[in-house]
BAKOLPA-667460 format. One record per atom (N, C-alpha, C): residue in one letter; z negated, x, y negated. Coordinates in pm, whole numbers, plus 50000, padded with zeros to 5 digits. Atoms other than C-alpha are relative to their C-alpha. Layout:
BEGIN
aZXY ...
END
This chain:
BEGIN
m500794980349964 m345301042676492 m498925001849985 s500794999249981 s342781051276662 s499135008649916 k500764982350097 k339811078276447 k499625008550076 t499714985649910 t339841111576538 t499535003549896 n500894990450164 n338091142776318 n501555001549977 r498564994950031 r341281164376195 r500395009450083 r499994983649900 r341101195376419 r501294987250072 e499335003449897 e342171167276714 e500594993149924 f498635010850079 f344401143976482 f500895016849999 l498634990749998 l346601179376454 l500934998050136 l499324995849941 l346861182876820 l500254983450098 e499565005649983 e347321151176900 e500494986749960 s498765002450023 s349541120676827 s499864982349909 v500315006650078 v349451091576570 v501194990250012 p499755002550031 p351421064476520 p500854999649928 l499494993650130 l354231058976202 l499984989449969 i499525013550079 i354291034775917 i501185004149964 a498644997450088 a357811032475788 a499605001549890 a500735000250076 a357541038875428 a501494996249934 p498954996750005 p361041031075198 p500315009149870 l500224988750171 l362411056174873 l500704993949963 l499915005650159 l362541050174549 l501555005349941 i499234997350123 i366101050774413 i500145009149906 s500354998350165 s365381053674121 s499735023949968 l500244984750034 l363711092274183 l500945007050122 f499064989849827 f365971104174543 f501434994049987 p498965005650025 p369381098974426 p501075000150134 e499415006849868 e371591083774761 e501075019050039 k499744985949919 k373021124674767 k499445005950108 a500674991149926 a370521136274910 a499864991950111 l499975001249857 l370601120475237 l500825001750044 a498694990049883 a372481141475487 a500084990650073 g499845008449861 g372331110375753 g499274986449932 p500115006950015 p371441078075779 p497965004550006 t501775008549965 t367351089675970 t500285018749934 v500674987350062 v367531125975781 v499935000649880 q499654992750137 q367371142175458 q499465015149909 g499354987050059 g368891170575266 g499285003149907 d500184992850122 d367701197774982 d498695004450053 w500754988350014 w364631200975102 w500115010150031 r499664982149975 r363441237875042 r498895007549960 y501604992349944 y360911265275128 y500525010749809 c500645001250139 c359471276774739 c499845016050030 g499984988350026 g359851312774658 g499035003749954 k501184998650125 k356941314674478 k498654996250059 c501224999949950 c353841296674622 c500084996550220 s499764990449822 s356061297475023 s499534985750105 s499765006549955 s355691264475034 s501314982149996 m498565006949996 m358351231075135 m500004989549911 f500765018550180 f358601206874795 f502444992850041 w498985015750035 w361751181574761 w501525006249921 n499314997650098 n364941202874550 n501054995749940 g499145005749966 g366811170774527 g500544995249814 t500015007650208 t366651168074099 t500015016849902 t500504986449996 t366091185873873 t498895004149894 n501034995649997 n363091182873824 n499315008450107 k500234993549967 k361641207974032 k497984998250068 g501485005749951 g357401194674062 g500025013149964 r500614991250077 r354811217573981 r499515009150153 c500694994849832 c353781243974240 c498525011549853 s500914996449985 s351101264874234 s500135012049953 a500704980750013 a351521300074199 a500434996349761 g499604999250085 g353071286573815 g501614992849978 g499035002850027 g355551263673650 g500694992750119 g500165005549926 g358001244173862 g500855007050142 h498064999349840 h360251249674273 h500285011149944 q499164987550158 q361661280374213 q500494999750227 a499105004149867 a364251269074592 a500555020450051 q499264987749891 q365211302674844 q500594991450111 g499275004149846 g367021301775159 g500494988850049 y499415010149882 y368051275675435 y499604988149913 d499565017850041 d368881233175295 d499754997850174 f500305005049849 f366101218175573 f500124984549985 v499975013249991 v367011188775678 v499574991250148 l501405005249970 l364631163275779 l499634985850020 p499775017849989 p364061129775951 p498754989049981 y501055010150083 y362571101375886 y500524987650005 g499725017049975 g362381061975958 g498614996450092 t501315000549938 t360741050676200 t499954999550111 l499834990649856 l360241073776516 l498385001449983 a501444992549962 a357491072076723 a499845010949982 e500414985349926 e355391104076764 e499925000650141 t499474995849849 t356551126177056 t498455013550001 p499924988150047 p354701155877194 p500275013049908 t499664987749981 t356711180277061 t500944991049833 a499954999750077 a356831162276717 a499584981949928 q501235010450028 q354421144376418 q500154990749963 v499735014450181 v354751115576127 v498685000949955 s501044999150020 s352651111375899 s500175010449897 w499404988550178 w354711140475630 w500714992049919 r500225001950125 r354851130175325 r500795006249908 f500204990250168 f356521141174988 f499204996349934 c500994995350135 c354211143074683 c500954994349893 d499245000850134 d355551125474382 d499385007349879 k500904996950071 k353031147674182 k500665014550010 c499094993650002 c354291179374293 c501135004250095 y499194996149897 y357151177474525 y499435007350100 a500284985349908 a355981198874809 a500144982050083 m500355015449954 m355491176575121 m498885006350071 f501345000250035 f352291168575229 f499584994150142 f500685007649965 f350121157075558 f499324986549939 d500915005750061 d349111122875498 d499224985550108 g500545002349887 g347421114675812 g498265002649992 f501265001449989 f344161113675704 f498934994149815 a499835008250140 a341831097875360 a499825013649936 d498824982050055 d342281136575242 d500715001749953 k498884999350038 k344841138175026 k500475016149972 g499364990750022 g344801173275004 g499595001449844 r499384998550159 r345291193874644 r501225007449995 c499054996050051 c347431193474443 c500745007949931 p500034993650112 p348831212974236 p500374993149858 a500035001750130 a349481195473960 a498094988049949 g502115001949962 g345091182173985 g500584987850068 g501235008449897 g343291160374262 g500395001750094 g499414999949863 g344891154274587 g502114999049985 h499905006150049 h347891142274649 h501214982750005 h499895012249958 h350081110774653 h501344994850044 a498854998349931 a352991102774861 a500734987450026 q498875008750026 q356151084874819 q501075000150073 g498135003549932 g359911074275015 g498674998950062 f499824997649768 f360381083775420 f498095008050011 v500374991749882 v358071092375661 v500365003050094 f499214985849906 f358931124475847 f499375000750052 r500344998349919 r358631129276138 r500395015950091 l499574984349962 l358531165576246 l500215015050110 p499944992249823 p359491187776541 p499145013649956 h501224986949997 h356461214176686 h500085002950085 d500254994849918 d356401238076928 d500924995050102 i498205001649895 i360381234277041 i500115017649940 n500134985050024 n361771271077057 n501144998049855 a499294992650102 a363891282776689 a500965008450095 d497954996950010 d367461288276661 d500275005249928 g499474996350222 g369701292776402 g500524986849978 g500405007650107 g369231258776304 g499034988449973 n500945010649996 n366121250976384 n498915017349982 q500284990950027 q363941279876160 q498044996850074 g501735000449986 g359761285376306 g499675002949944 n501594987150090 n356681301276144 n500164980749850 w501015007550178 w356121262975907 w498894999550065 r502345006149951 r352071255675936 r499964989849911 y500895009950088 y350021227375828 y498925003449907 c501724990649963 c347201246375566 c499624989349992 q501605015450007 q343811229775616 q499535001449885 k500435004250118 k343251237075225 k500804989249928 c499075003650100 c346221218275075 c500024987350037 k500235013249908 k347281195575344 k501525004749973 a498334996549990 a350911213975275 a500615006250045 m499594985749823 m353641230475559 m500725005649871 f499384987950027 f354441263375454 f500775011150029 y499604992249878 y355581289975601 y499205014049948 d501684996850017 d353271312675752 d501075013550045 g499254993249975 g356101341275851 g500345010149972 f501044985550048 f355071363975629 f498835005549959 p501974996850014 p351851391075617 p499944983349837 g500165012350102 g351411368775259 g500324992549976 k499965016950017 k350791333075217 k499924991649898 g499365008950159 g352041324074881 g498654996949899 s501194993850128 s349871315874658 s499864974150044 c501565013049957 c347291278574775 c499624991949889 p500854998750123 p346521255674514 p498334998949949 a501525002549953 a343341250074697 a499695019549921 g500344984749980 g343071295074604 g500545001350067 g500494991249864 g343781323774767 g501644996650049 g498745000049900 g346621322775003 g500294978550076 h500235012849914 h347881288975244 h499275012650096 q500924996349862 q345711290375573 q500244991150110 a499575001349913 a347791281575864 a498594986350051 q500904999949854 q345921255276141 q501094986950015 g499195013449820 g347481229776470 g501075003650010 y498554998149985 y351141225776483 y500645011349980 a499244991750036 a353511255276500 a501344994550000 f498765015550007 f356761231676317 f501335006649962 v498634992150077 v359971241676310 v501294990049944 l499415004550107 l362191228576109 l501364998150038 p498594992549996 p366291221276101 p500415004849924 h499115003450169 h368541232575829 h501365003250057 g497434998249954 g372701236475817 g499385015049987 a500104987749891 a373851264676028 a499975011749859 e500424988950007 e373581291775773 e498994996149868 p501414993450087 p371081305775457 p501134996449896 s499015005650090 s372161285675120 s499875017449902 r500184984950121 r372621315774811 r500994996449924 n499905000650083 n373171290974579 n499165003449890 v500564998950064 v370271297874475 v499285014149977 a500694979850039 a368781340374350 a501605003950002 a498864999549915 a372661347574444 a499435016149987 d500974984749986 d370991382474362 d499045004949906 l501714999050038 l367661395974287 l499785013949822 h499724988850100 h367681411873941 h498505001949906 l501794990850043 l364201429973831 l500155010949850 r499984992850173 r363731445973463 r498724998849954 s500875001849994 s360751460473319 s500175018149900 g499944986550129 g359941485272991 g499455008050082 l500584996949942 l358651515773030 l499185006649911 s500824989350062 s355831537572908 s499305012350086 t501434987749915 t352731563972999 t499335000149935 d501465005549990 d349231561173010 d499535015449973 g500714985650057 g349121602972913 g500735002249917 w499734994250142 w349921623572646 w501484998849972 a498195002149980 a354301623972741 a500124983349886 p499265008850078 p355381603872409 p501174993850049 i499235006049938 i358241586272649 i500004989549995 s499345013550047 s359781555372651 s500654993450065 g498895019449994 g362251524372785 g499924994150083 w499825008449941 w363091505673085 w501065003050052 v499524999049886 v364551502473380 v500454987450005 d499325016149990 d366641474473543 d500785001950195 i499184997749825 i367481471773922 i500824990550076 v499465017549998 v369901439674028 v500745009050163 m500004997149898 m370411441074415 m500544986850095 k498105012649971 k373481412974616 k499125002550118 p499655003349897 p373241394574925 p500435012350097 n497954995849892 n376491415575127 n498485020549922 g500244991249970 g374111451075048 g499635010749844 d499724994650181 d375131460774627 d498634999349951 y501725002650124 y372671474174395 y500455007949876 v499834999050058 v372821487874129 v498525003549882 f501694992950010 f369801512973979 f500475003049856 s500614995050004 s369671520773658 s499274996949804 g501585006850120 g367771522173283 g499855011549905 h500984988650121 h366591545972949 h498905004049978 v500684984350043 v364741576272838 v499585004449894 h499964992050178 h363241579572467 h499615015650035 n501484993850086 n361191605972359 n500785010749885 a500525007950147 a359721597172056 a499655013249943 g501114991750060 g357411634072053 g501105014549925 a499394990450004 a358151667471914 a500395014350134 v499284989649922 v358181689372236 v501294998150049 n499124999149887 n360881690472515 n499354993250162 i500695007949853 i359651667372840 i501355000750090 r499425004749929 r360491666373154 r499944984850049 y500055014349945 y360211634873334 y500084996850093 s499595005049852 s360111620073659 s499514982650013 l500405013549974 l360351582073767 l499784989250109 a500175007849876 a359551562274051 a500024986149938 a499595018350056 a361021524074087 a499754996850142 v500655007749899 v359661508474352 v500224981550005 v499565014349995 v361151470774498 v498864996850112 a500565006149891 a358281454274770 a500274988950000 t499655003449962 t359001433374908 t498944982850185 p500685005949947 p356851404475116 p500035000650165 s499714994849823 s357711414275490 s499575015150017 g500364984249982 g356491449075427 g500915010649953 q498324990650037 q359871463875294 q499355006949862 s499344995150174 s359921486275009 s501075012149956 f498554992950077 f362911502774846 f499885005049871 g500054983950094 g362451534474634 g501585002149942 f499154995050055 f363931543574365 f500065013049866 g500974988650081 g363441581674122 g500655005549970 i498694993250107 i364931602973886 i498675018949993 k501174981949991 k362781641773920 k500645002349905 g499744978850019 g362491670173697 g500694992849819 h498435001050126 h365141650473369 h499295009649876 r500105001450177 r364901663773047 r500164989749879 v499824999850119 v364491653672750 v499944995649884 d499894991150073 d364781668472409 d499094993949867 g501185006950165 g361811666872138 g500435004049908 t499274995450105 t362541674671766 t499875018450002 e500284986250017 e361821710371850 e501335010150078 t498425000449998 t365481712971969 t500635004449871 v499005001550135 v367961720071706 v501414998150030 f497934995549986 f371581723471843 f499694992950157 g499715001149811 g372711703072159 g498844988550009 r500815006249972 r369351682672112 r501004984750055 n498955010649987 n370161649172338 n498034997549983 r500755005249886 r366821625272359 r499864993650027 d499245016549908 d367941598972596 d501005004950077 h499415002249885 h368301599672898 h500254982350036 n499825013749970 n370781567673034 n500485004950092 w499834999249822 w371851564273408 w499824983850093 s499285008849930 s373481537473630 s501035004250095 q500144994649824 q373751541373991 q500654989150090 a500655013249887 a375491512274214 a500495011450075 k500124990049873 k375511519774565 k499664988250096 n499715014849882 n375931495574934 n498625009450038 d500204995249900 d372921499075183 d499934986350095 p499725012849925 p373131475875450 p498224992250083 r501304998249998 r369291473375471 r499584986749945 i500445007250043 i369441457075222 i500164982150012 a498605015849929 a372021426375371 a499034989150116 r500135004349919 r370131426075651 r498144991150034 n501565004450039 n366561420375488 n500174992349891 w499555006450133 w367891394175237 w499344988949998 d500875010350031 d365371366975282 d498925009749924 s501604991450019 s362261388075213 s500655008049842 v499644991650063 v364541410074954 v499904986049902 a498985009050162 a365481378274680 a498544996650043 q501535000550045 q361121380074699 q500095008249938 g500494985750032 g360911414174577 g499364996949859 t500754999150114 t358731423574285 t500015019549971 l500044984650103 l358841458674046 l499685003149938 s501114990350089 s356731483574033 s500635017249938 w498954981850027 w357381518973868 w498945006649904 r500654989950087 r355561549873729 r501015010649958 l499294987250015 l356791576673484 l499465006549933 a501014990650118 a355091606573368 a500645017749981 a499434981650057 a355541645073251 a500115004250142 s499314998149873 s357311657273576 s498735012649987 a501204991849911 a354111693173533 a498574991449974 t501145011449951 t351631662773626 t499804991750129 i499965006449845 i352771654373939 i500845009650091 t500804984049908 t351601681074217 t500634999950084 s499355003849904 s353681663274473 s502154996550007 t498615006449980 t357251658974579 t500844985549912 i498935013950055 i359861627974475 i499594994250032 e500215011649861 e359801612574766 e498084994850028 k502045003149960 k355131614174817 k500554991349878 f500405008550094 f355431600974450 f500594990549974 i499315017349966 i358161570874531 i498814995350044 d500235008349840 d356251562774844 d498245001349876 d500405003650049 d353311564174629 d499134983849951 t500005013850116 t353981540574359 t500114988950115 a499905012549961 a354771517974688 a498774995550067 r501475003149905 r351821520474884 r498944993049862 e501375006850125 e349861511774522 e500864978549962 a499705003650074 a352511485474468 a499274989650083 f500475013049914 f351171466074802 f498764991150024 q500615005350047 q348451467374736 q499444985949910 k499995009050124 k348771448874430 k500334980750056 l499595017149983 l350751419174600 l499914993750145 a501065008449925 a348431419074899 a498644993149934 q500865012350064 q345941407074685 q500504987649930 r499165014050102 r348241380774469 r500274990950113 m499505010049887 m348771365574790 m498794999450121 n500275005449957 n346131369274888 n499945001950223 a500294988549872 a346461392375261 a499635007049982 s500344989549977 s345151414375377 s500735013249995 p499434987150054 p345751445975260 p500245007750153 g500684993749950 g344681464475544 g501234990950212 g498595004849911 g347841440875729 g501254995649972 q498524994650098 q350261446675460 q500385015850082 a500594980149959 a349361489875575 a500825000850102 a499104996649837 a350401479375937 a501684994549973 k498355003450005 k354081469675824 k501105003749859 f498444984450057 f355471493875563 f500545003849998 y499554989049930 y357681511175574 y501295000449850 m499045002850144 m359731525975285 m501245007950067 n498594997949976 n363511529575222 n499725005649875 l499384986550158 l364611558774938 l501504997850021 l498415001849968 l367731544074881 l500455010949890 l499094996250079 l368661568474556 l498685012649939 t500934990450099 t366661602474392 t501675002049850 l499484988150118 l368371612674098 l499465016349926 
END
């Protein structure tokens, strides 16, 4: 292989060196055919490509093990020559389980510490071809950690080198099964305790379940622990990396304090189940949603409940952008609100 710098390498071809797969680590069931390996998945936490073929989920830069979502990718390997639309030297890291580029002396940054460590097959990954129903685009090389990551969302995941991933070089288009796998994260279940930072002595919890077919359940509980009767409003928002939010609200509901003697009701419990096709249409992004909320005495809210929810959503996106090292301006350009339910 001729010597070249990193930028030139990403735009040129190199020969392939074949490597054996360790059967003790990779069970035979993981092989999708004589020249491809399955069980390669997108991690919904760090946005990298990782191998999901064992109970060990490797090391994720967002903490813990990787979390599989979406398609089951089947990636070609073996004694394959590089072509103008396929790059070799992509390897499995046996420390973090991510797919990384092994064509440089520098092995990038591994979430398990140090650089990546190659093991097993040498993969040849297609790039700069048309995406279709069996091949997903927007996969990129991260020049910071040298792993493969999905670049199709405004947020760029979590890079072990710090912040989000940074794309460079080819635009990879990776083959996968005909349909997205729903075995992992069959639904999205988000739950949080509720409290106020104001004078109102109200607290409780909120619970939201969303399913791939568009079904959702919005439920919760609020209790008044004080003496005075209080009307409260709640805004709950599920924010997704693609720039959408799904809003739920409780407007001006009364929970009694001890000043009410007869017919006192200090608790409010609710559960609403409905369907919205927007959840189903955007499930890949919805499945990565995060929950934000605001609970306040209604007397302190000077806007409509819709504005209250919208403000909560925009705040959530600012936090999401910061966590993913994405530009808040970029998030705002993509942002739009889906108001699902107010009670």
